[in-house]
MARTOR-730238 format. One record per residue (C-alpha): residue in one letter; z, y, x; residue number from 1. Coordinates in steps of 0.05 Angstrom, whole numbers, plus 32768, in hexadecimal, padded with zeros to 4 digits. Each point is the difference from the previous one (the first is absolute). Layout:
# MARTOR-730238
<site><residu>A</residu><pz>Z</pz><py>Y</py><px>X</px><num>NUM</num></site>
...
END
This chain:
# MARTOR-730238
<site><residu>X</residu><pz>881A</pz><py>82A1</py><px>890A</px><num>1</num></site>
<site><residu>X</residu><pz>8002</pz><py>7FFB</py><px>8049</px><num>2</num></site>
<site><residu>X</residu><pz>804C</pz><py>8015</py><px>8017</px><num>3</num></site>
<site><residu>X</residu><pz>7FE9</pz><py>800F</py><px>8045</px><num>4</num></site>
<site><residu>X</residu><pz>7FDE</pz><py>8033</py><px>8022</px><num>5</num></site>
<site><residu>X</residu><pz>7FBC</pz><py>7FE3</py><px>8021</px><num>6</num></site>
<site><residu>X</residu><pz>7FC3</pz><py>8034</py><px>801C</px><num>7</num></site>
<site><residu>X</residu><pz>7FD5</pz><py>7FEE</py><px>7FCF</px><num>8</num></site>
<site><residu>X</residu><pz>8026</pz><py>8011</py><px>7FC4</px><num>9</num></site>
<site><residu>X</residu><pz>8015</pz><py>8046</py><px>802B</px><num>10</num></site>
<site><residu>X</residu><pz>7FBA</pz><py>800D</py><px>7FFC</px><num>11</num></site>
<site><residu>X</residu><pz>7FF2</pz><py>7FF6</py><px>7FB6</px><num>12</num></site>
<site><residu>X</residu><pz>8040</pz><py>801D</py><px>7FF8</px><num>13</num></site>
<site><residu>X</residu><pz>7FE8</pz><py>8043</py><px>8016</px><num>14</num></site>
<site><residu>X</residu><pz>7FB6</pz><py>7FFB</py><px>7FE3</px><num>15</num></site>
<site><residu>X</residu><pz>8029</pz><py>8004</py><px>7FC4</px><num>16</num></site>
<site><residu>X</residu><pz>802F</pz><py>803A</py><px>8013</px><num>17</num></site>
<site><residu>X</residu><pz>7FBF</pz><py>802F</py><px>8020</px><num>18</num></site>
<site><residu>X</residu><pz>7FEE</pz><py>8025</py><px>7FBC</px><num>19</num></site>
<site><residu>X</residu><pz>8041</pz><py>8010</py><px>7FEE</px><num>20</num></site>
<site><residu>X</residu><pz>802E</pz><py>7FFB</py><px>804C</px><num>21</num></site>
<site><residu>X</residu><pz>8008</pz><py>8050</py><px>8001</px><num>22</num></site>
<site><residu>X</residu><pz>8015</pz><py>8009</py><px>7FBD</px><num>23</num></site>
<site><residu>X</residu><pz>8034</pz><py>7FBF</py><px>800A</px><num>24</num></site>
<site><residu>X</residu><pz>8018</pz><py>8012</py><px>8046</px><num>25</num></site>
<site><residu>X</residu><pz>7FF6</pz><py>8050</py><px>8009</px><num>26</num></site>
<site><residu>X</residu><pz>8038</pz><py>8008</py><px>7FCB</px><num>27</num></site>
<site><residu>X</residu><pz>8048</pz><py>800A</py><px>8011</px><num>28</num></site>
<site><residu>X</residu><pz>8011</pz><py>7FB4</py><px>7FFF</px><num>29</num></site>
<site><residu>X</residu><pz>7FDE</pz><py>7FF8</py><px>804D</px><num>30</num></site>
<site><residu>X</residu><pz>7FFB</pz><py>804A</py><px>8012</px><num>31</num></site>
<site><residu>X</residu><pz>8045</pz><py>800E</py><px>801E</px><num>32</num></site>
<site><residu>X</residu><pz>7FF7</pz><py>7FD0</py><px>802F</px><num>33</num></site>
<site><residu>X</residu><pz>7FB8</pz><py>800B</py><px>800F</px><num>34</num></site>
<site><residu>X</residu><pz>8016</pz><py>8047</py><px>801C</px><num>35</num></site>
<site><residu>X</residu><pz>8038</pz><py>7FEA</py><px>8023</px><num>36</num></site>
<site><residu>X</residu><pz>7FDC</pz><py>7FD0</py><px>8023</px><num>37</num></site>
<site><residu>X</residu><pz>7FC7</pz><py>8033</py><px>800D</px><num>38</num></site>
<site><residu>X</residu><pz>8027</pz><py>8033</py><px>801B</px><num>39</num></site>
<site><residu>X</residu><pz>8024</pz><py>7FD1</py><px>802D</px><num>40</num></site>
<site><residu>X</residu><pz>7FBD</pz><py>7FEA</py><px>8022</px><num>41</num></site>
<site><residu>X</residu><pz>7FF4</pz><py>804C</py><px>8006</px><num>42</num></site>
<site><residu>X</residu><pz>8039</pz><py>8015</py><px>8028</px><num>43</num></site>
<site><residu>X</residu><pz>7FF8</pz><py>7FC2</py><px>8030</px><num>44</num></site>
<site><residu>X</residu><pz>7FB3</pz><py>8014</py><px>8003</px><num>45</num></site>
<site><residu>X</residu><pz>7FBF</pz><py>7FEB</py><px>8025</px><num>46</num></site>
<site><residu>X</residu><pz>7FD4</pz><py>7FCC</py><px>7FE0</px><num>47</num></site>
<site><residu>X</residu><pz>8019</pz><py>7FDC</py><px>7FC3</px><num>48</num></site>
<site><residu>X</residu><pz>7FED</pz><py>7FC0</py><px>7FE8</px><num>49</num></site>
<site><residu>X</residu><pz>800C</pz><py>8001</py><px>7FAE</px><num>50</num></site>
<site><residu>X</residu><pz>7FFF</pz><py>7FAD</py><px>7FEA</px><num>51</num></site>
<site><residu>X</residu><pz>7FE9</pz><py>8001</py><px>7FB8</px><num>52</num></site>
<site><residu>X</residu><pz>7FE9</pz><py>8040</py><px>7FF8</px><num>53</num></site>
<site><residu>X</residu><pz>7FE1</pz><py>7FEB</py><px>7FBE</px><num>54</num></site>
<site><residu>X</residu><pz>7FD0</pz><py>803C</py><px>7FE1</px><num>55</num></site>
<site><residu>X</residu><pz>8022</pz><py>802D</py><px>802A</px><num>56</num></site>
<site><residu>X</residu><pz>8032</pz><py>802D</py><px>7FDF</px><num>57</num></site>
<site><residu>X</residu><pz>8030</pz><py>800A</py><px>8038</px><num>58</num></site>
<site><residu>X</residu><pz>7FC7</pz><py>8014</py><px>8030</px><num>59</num></site>
<site><residu>X</residu><pz>7FFD</pz><py>804B</py><px>7FEA</px><num>60</num></site>
<site><residu>X</residu><pz>8050</pz><py>7FFF</py><px>800D</px><num>61</num></site>
<site><residu>X</residu><pz>7FFB</pz><py>7FFF</py><px>8046</px><num>62</num></site>
<site><residu>X</residu><pz>7FFE</pz><py>802D</py><px>803A</px><num>63</num></site>
<site><residu>X</residu><pz>7FBC</pz><py>801A</py><px>8017</px><num>64</num></site>
<site><residu>X</residu><pz>801C</pz><py>8003</py><px>803D</px><num>65</num></site>
<site><residu>X</residu><pz>8006</pz><py>7FAE</py><px>8001</px><num>66</num></site>
<site><residu>X</residu><pz>7FC2</pz><py>7FCE</py><px>8000</px><num>67</num></site>
<site><residu>X</residu><pz>8004</pz><py>7FD1</py><px>7FC9</px><num>68</num></site>
<site><residu>X</residu><pz>7FE3</pz><py>7FBA</py><px>8006</px><num>69</num></site>
<site><residu>X</residu><pz>8002</pz><py>7FD8</py><px>7FBA</px><num>70</num></site>
<site><residu>X</residu><pz>7FF4</pz><py>7FB3</py><px>7FEF</px><num>71</num></site>
<site><residu>X</residu><pz>8009</pz><py>7FD7</py><px>7FC0</px><num>72</num></site>
<site><residu>X</residu><pz>7FF2</pz><py>7FBC</py><px>7FEA</px><num>73</num></site>
<site><residu>X</residu><pz>7FDD</pz><py>801F</py><px>7FC5</px><num>74</num></site>
<site><residu>X</residu><pz>7FB9</pz><py>800F</py><px>8003</px><num>75</num></site>
<site><residu>X</residu><pz>8000</pz><py>8027</py><px>7FBC</px><num>76</num></site>
<site><residu>X</residu><pz>8044</pz><py>801D</py><px>8014</px><num>77</num></site>
<site><residu>X</residu><pz>7FD8</pz><py>8022</py><px>803A</px><num>78</num></site>
<site><residu>X</residu><pz>7FC5</pz><py>8010</py><px>7FE5</px><num>79</num></site>
<site><residu>X</residu><pz>8027</pz><py>8031</py><px>7FD3</px><num>80</num></site>
<site><residu>X</residu><pz>8027</pz><py>8013</py><px>8045</px><num>81</num></site>
<site><residu>X</residu><pz>7FBD</pz><py>800F</py><px>8028</px><num>82</num></site>
<site><residu>X</residu><pz>7FE9</pz><py>802D</py><px>7FBB</px><num>83</num></site>
<site><residu>X</residu><pz>803D</pz><py>8027</py><px>7FFF</px><num>84</num></site>
<site><residu>X</residu><pz>7FFC</pz><py>800D</py><px>8046</px><num>85</num></site>
<site><residu>X</residu><pz>7FBA</pz><py>801B</py><px>7FFA</px><num>86</num></site>
<site><residu>X</residu><pz>8017</pz><py>8027</py><px>7FC2</px><num>87</num></site>
<site><residu>X</residu><pz>8037</pz><py>8028</py><px>8024</px><num>88</num></site>
<site><residu>X</residu><pz>7FE7</pz><py>8008</py><px>8046</px><num>89</num></site>
<site><residu>X</residu><pz>8036</pz><py>7FCF</py><px>801F</px><num>90</num></site>
<site><residu>X</residu><pz>7FEC</pz><py>8017</py><px>8044</px><num>91</num></site>
<site><residu>X</residu><pz>8043</pz><py>7FE7</py><px>8023</px><num>92</num></site>
<site><residu>X</residu><pz>7FE0</pz><py>7FB4</py><px>7FDE</px><num>93</num></site>
<site><residu>X</residu><pz>7FE5</pz><py>7FDE</py><px>8035</px><num>94</num></site>
<site><residu>X</residu><pz>7FEB</pz><py>7FC0</py><px>7FEC</px><num>95</num></site>
<site><residu>X</residu><pz>800A</pz><py>7FD2</py><px>7FC4</px><num>96</num></site>
<site><residu>X</residu><pz>7FF8</pz><py>7FB2</py><px>7FFF</px><num>97</num></site>
<site><residu>X</residu><pz>800A</pz><py>7FC6</py><px>7FDE</px><num>98</num></site>
<site><residu>X</residu><pz>802F</pz><py>7FD3</py><px>8026</px><num>99</num></site>
<site><residu>X</residu><pz>803A</pz><py>7FCA</py><px>7FF1</px><num>100</num></site>
<site><residu>X</residu><pz>8049</pz><py>8018</py><px>800B</px><num>101</num></site>
<site><residu>X</residu><pz>8009</pz><py>7FC0</py><px>8027</px><num>102</num></site>
<site><residu>X</residu><pz>7FC2</pz><py>8004</py><px>802C</px><num>103</num></site>
<site><residu>X</residu><pz>7FFB</pz><py>8043</py><px>8018</px><num>104</num></site>
<site><residu>X</residu><pz>7FC0</pz><py>8005</py><px>802D</px><num>105</num></site>
<site><residu>X</residu><pz>8019</pz><py>8043</py><px>8028</px><num>106</num></site>
<site><residu>X</residu><pz>801D</pz><py>7FF5</py><px>804B</px><num>107</num></site>
<site><residu>X</residu><pz>8048</pz><py>7FFC</py><px>800E</px><num>108</num></site>
<site><residu>X</residu><pz>8020</pz><py>8048</py><px>8006</px><num>109</num></site>
<site><residu>X</residu><pz>7FC3</pz><py>8020</py><px>7FDC</px><num>110</num></site>
<site><residu>X</residu><pz>8030</pz><py>802F</py><px>7FDD</px><num>111</num></site>
<site><residu>X</residu><pz>803E</pz><py>802E</py><px>7FFF</px><num>112</num></site>
<site><residu>X</residu><pz>8012</pz><py>7FED</py><px>7FBB</px><num>113</num></site>
<site><residu>X</residu><pz>7FEF</pz><py>7FC8</py><px>7FC9</px><num>114</num></site>
<site><residu>X</residu><pz>8014</pz><py>8010</py><px>7FB3</px><num>115</num></site>
<site><residu>X</residu><pz>7FF9</pz><py>7FCF</py><px>7FCF</px><num>116</num></site>
<site><residu>X</residu><pz>8020</pz><py>8016</py><px>7FB5</px><num>117</num></site>
<site><residu>X</residu><pz>8007</pz><py>7FD1</py><px>7FD7</px><num>118</num></site>
<site><residu>X</residu><pz>7FDE</pz><py>7FC0</py><px>8022</px><num>119</num></site>
<site><residu>X</residu><pz>8029</pz><py>7FD8</py><px>8024</px><num>120</num></site>
<site><residu>X</residu><pz>801A</pz><py>7FDA</py><px>7FC4</px><num>121</num></site>
<site><residu>X</residu><pz>7FB3</pz><py>7FF7</py><px>7FE8</px><num>122</num></site>
<site><residu>X</residu><pz>7FF7</pz><py>7FDB</py><px>803F</px><num>123</num></site>
<site><residu>X</residu><pz>7FF7</pz><py>7FB5</py><px>7FFE</px><num>124</num></site>
<site><residu>X</residu><pz>801F</pz><py>7FF7</py><px>803B</px><num>125</num></site>
<site><residu>X</residu><pz>802A</pz><py>804B</py><px>8009</px><num>126</num></site>
<site><residu>X</residu><pz>801D</pz><py>7FE0</py><px>8046</px><num>127</num></site>
<site><residu>X</residu><pz>7FBB</pz><py>7FFD</py><px>8015</px><num>128</num></site>
<site><residu>X</residu><pz>7FF2</pz><py>8044</py><px>7FEE</px><num>129</num></site>
<site><residu>X</residu><pz>803A</pz><py>8025</py><px>801B</px><num>130</num></site>
<site><residu>X</residu><pz>7FF1</pz><py>7FD7</py><px>804A</px><num>131</num></site>
<site><residu>X</residu><pz>7FBB</pz><py>8028</py><px>7FFB</px><num>132</num></site>
<site><residu>X</residu><pz>801B</pz><py>803D</py><px>7FF3</px><num>133</num></site>
<site><residu>X</residu><pz>8027</pz><py>7FF8</py><px>8037</px><num>134</num></site>
<site><residu>X</residu><pz>7FC6</pz><py>7FE5</py><px>802C</px><num>135</num></site>
<site><residu>X</residu><pz>7FD0</pz><py>803D</py><px>7FF5</px><num>136</num></site>
<site><residu>X</residu><pz>803F</pz><py>803B</py><px>8000</px><num>137</num></site>
<site><residu>X</residu><pz>800A</pz><py>8021</py><px>8048</px><num>138</num></site>
<site><residu>X</residu><pz>8042</pz><py>7FF5</py><px>802A</px><num>139</num></site>
<site><residu>X</residu><pz>802B</pz><py>803A</py><px>7FE7</px><num>140</num></site>
<site><residu>X</residu><pz>7FDA</pz><py>8005</py><px>7FBF</px><num>141</num></site>
<site><residu>X</residu><pz>801A</pz><py>7FEF</py><px>7FBD</px><num>142</num></site>
<site><residu>X</residu><pz>7FF2</pz><py>7FD2</py><px>7FBF</px><num>143</num></site>
<site><residu>X</residu><pz>800A</pz><py>8020</py><px>7FBD</px><num>144</num></site>
<site><residu>X</residu><pz>8009</pz><py>7FE0</py><px>7FC4</px><num>145</num></site>
<site><residu>X</residu><pz>800A</pz><py>8011</py><px>7FB4</px><num>146</num></site>
<site><residu>X</residu><pz>8012</pz><py>7FBA</py><px>7FDC</px><num>147</num></site>
<site><residu>X</residu><pz>802B</pz><py>7FE5</py><px>7FCD</px><num>148</num></site>
<site><residu>X</residu><pz>8036</pz><py>7FDF</py><px>8018</px><num>149</num></site>
<site><residu>X</residu><pz>8016</pz><py>7FC3</py><px>7FC3</px><num>150</num></site>
<site><residu>X</residu><pz>8047</pz><py>7FEE</py><px>7FF3</px><num>151</num></site>
<site><residu>X</residu><pz>8024</pz><py>7FCD</py><px>8031</px><num>152</num></site>
<site><residu>X</residu><pz>802C</pz><py>7FE1</py><px>7FC5</px><num>153</num></site>
<site><residu>X</residu><pz>8016</pz><py>8010</py><px>7FB3</px><num>154</num></site>
<site><residu>X</residu><pz>7FDD</pz><py>8009</py><px>7FC9</px><num>155</num></site>
<site><residu>X</residu><pz>7FC3</pz><py>802F</py><px>801A</px><num>156</num></site>
<site><residu>X</residu><pz>7FF1</pz><py>7FC7</py><px>8031</px><num>157</num></site>
<site><residu>X</residu><pz>7FF4</pz><py>7FCC</py><px>7FBF</px><num>158</num></site>
<site><residu>X</residu><pz>7FD8</pz><py>8031</py><px>7FDE</px><num>159</num></site>
<site><residu>X</residu><pz>7FCE</pz><py>800E</py><px>803B</px><num>160</num></site>
<site><residu>X</residu><pz>7FFF</pz><py>7FB4</py><px>8016</px><num>161</num></site>
<site><residu>X</residu><pz>7FF1</pz><py>7FED</py><px>7FAE</px><num>162</num></site>
<site><residu>X</residu><pz>7FCD</pz><py>8040</py><px>7FFE</px><num>163</num></site>
<site><residu>X</residu><pz>7FDB</pz><py>7FE1</py><px>8045</px><num>164</num></site>
<site><residu>X</residu><pz>7FC2</pz><py>7FDE</py><px>7FE3</px><num>165</num></site>
<site><residu>X</residu><pz>7FE9</pz><py>803D</py><px>7FD0</px><num>166</num></site>
<site><residu>X</residu><pz>8011</pz><py>803A</py><px>8040</px><num>167</num></site>
<site><residu>X</residu><pz>7FDB</pz><py>7FC7</py><px>8030</px><num>168</num></site>
<site><residu>X</residu><pz>7FBF</pz><py>8008</py><px>7FCA</px><num>169</num></site>
<site><residu>X</residu><pz>800C</pz><py>804C</py><px>8009</px><num>170</num></site>
<site><residu>X</residu><pz>7FFD</pz><py>7FF9</py><px>804D</px><num>171</num></site>
<site><residu>X</residu><pz>8047</pz><py>800E</py><px>801D</px><num>172</num></site>
<site><residu>X</residu><pz>8046</pz><py>7FDA</py><px>8005</px><num>173</num></site>
<site><residu>X</residu><pz>8041</pz><py>801F</py><px>7FD7</px><num>174</num></site>
<site><residu>X</residu><pz>8027</pz><py>7FCF</py><px>8030</px><num>175</num></site>
<site><residu>X</residu><pz>7FF8</pz><py>8016</py><px>8041</px><num>176</num></site>
<site><residu>X</residu><pz>804F</pz><py>800D</py><px>8015</px><num>177</num></site>
<site><residu>X</residu><pz>801C</pz><py>801E</py><px>803F</px><num>178</num></site>
<site><residu>X</residu><pz>800C</pz><py>7FC5</py><px>8025</px><num>179</num></site>
<site><residu>X</residu><pz>7FB1</pz><py>7FF8</py><px>8006</px><num>180</num></site>
<site><residu>X</residu><pz>8007</pz><py>803E</py><px>802F</px><num>181</num></site>
<site><residu>X</residu><pz>8039</pz><py>7FF0</py><px>8020</px><num>182</num></site>
<site><residu>X</residu><pz>7FF1</pz><py>7FC0</py><px>8014</px><num>183</num></site>
<site><residu>X</residu><pz>7FB6</pz><py>8019</py><px>8011</px><num>184</num></site>
<site><residu>X</residu><pz>802D</pz><py>8034</py><px>8034</px><num>185</num></site>
<site><residu>X</residu><pz>802C</pz><py>7FCD</py><px>801D</px><num>186</num></site>
<site><residu>X</residu><pz>7FC3</pz><py>7FD7</py><px>8013</px><num>187</num></site>
<site><residu>X</residu><pz>7FE0</pz><py>803E</py><px>802D</px><num>188</num></site>
<site><residu>X</residu><pz>801E</pz><py>8018</py><px>803C</px><num>189</num></site>
<site><residu>X</residu><pz>7FCE</pz><py>8046</py><px>7FFC</px><num>190</num></site>
<site><residu>X</residu><pz>800B</pz><py>8018</py><px>7FC2</px><num>191</num></site>
<site><residu>X</residu><pz>8040</pz><py>8021</py><px>7FE9</px><num>192</num></site>
<site><residu>X</residu><pz>8014</pz><py>8025</py><px>7FB3</px><num>193</num></site>
<site><residu>X</residu><pz>8005</pz><py>804B</py><px>8010</px><num>194</num></site>
<site><residu>X</residu><pz>800D</pz><py>800C</py><px>7FA9</px><num>195</num></site>
<site><residu>X</residu><pz>8009</pz><py>7FE0</py><px>7FC7</px><num>196</num></site>
<site><residu>X</residu><pz>8004</pz><py>802D</py><px>7FBE</px><num>197</num></site>
<site><residu>X</residu><pz>8002</pz><py>7FED</py><px>7FBF</px><num>198</num></site>
<site><residu>X</residu><pz>7FCD</pz><py>8023</py><px>7FD0</px><num>199</num></site>
<site><residu>X</residu><pz>8000</pz><py>800A</py><px>7FBA</px><num>200</num></site>
<site><residu>X</residu><pz>7FF6</pz><py>7FE9</py><px>7FC5</px><num>201</num></site>
<site><residu>X</residu><pz>8045</pz><py>7FDF</py><px>8005</px><num>202</num></site>
<site><residu>X</residu><pz>7FFD</pz><py>7FEF</py><px>804E</px><num>203</num></site>
<site><residu>X</residu><pz>7FD1</pz><py>7FC7</py><px>7FF9</px><num>204</num></site>
<site><residu>X</residu><pz>7FD7</pz><py>801A</py><px>8033</px><num>205</num></site>
<site><residu>X</residu><pz>8007</pz><py>800A</py><px>8045</px><num>206</num></site>
<site><residu>X</residu><pz>7FEC</pz><py>8035</py><px>8035</px><num>207</num></site>
<site><residu>X</residu><pz>8002</pz><py>7FD8</py><px>8042</px><num>208</num></site>
<site><residu>X</residu><pz>7FF0</pz><py>8012</py><px>8046</px><num>209</num></site>
<site><residu>X</residu><pz>7FF7</pz><py>7FDB</py><px>803C</px><num>210</num></site>
<site><residu>X</residu><pz>7FF5</pz><py>8012</py><px>8046</px><num>211</num></site>
<site><residu>X</residu><pz>7FDE</pz><py>7FD3</py><px>8038</px><num>212</num></site>
<site><residu>X</residu><pz>8024</pz><py>8002</py><px>8043</px><num>213</num></site>
<site><residu>X</residu><pz>7FE5</pz><py>8020</py><px>803C</px><num>214</num></site>
<site><residu>X</residu><pz>7FFC</pz><py>7FBB</py><px>8028</px><num>215</num></site>
END
């Protein structure tokens, strides 16, 4: 069983998840972080890009006053998202496309807000995805993430490392500590952390908000 994430593996994993995704990821375990991210995006307002939109379980929660574009690597997931948009007549959702978070095909500064809930640690190269989020968000705009933050040390860190092969097969990482985000921030002079809030359960997840400088 592989111990690292790659694009092919992620596509296969989420093709497996697609039939039960809403049941597993739409429950209370992930709901608080997802709703917190949507609320933050709606406060910023404007044109919102949701990366890793999945089956679209979040789309009906955005304010109809904003315009939402959704992308996902999994065609299986996106097929369900498009059906949801049609069924619920979500007119604020203006575009849904198959797209890789690490290679977004949007022009620079296209969006007021970029949202990614439980996505960054599923990417083969998370820093590449974060750089893409920073590229497509407008100066003065926000990047809003809900993400699991792994342990830096101790027993939980050892357990996360031990479980890595199984969790990678499922399509994500447990061992994704805060220093990955901190190092990425240090590599950029145009991105500022404006909020880091622990989220349930057990504060293993965090709401992270970044702003892009106007310069």
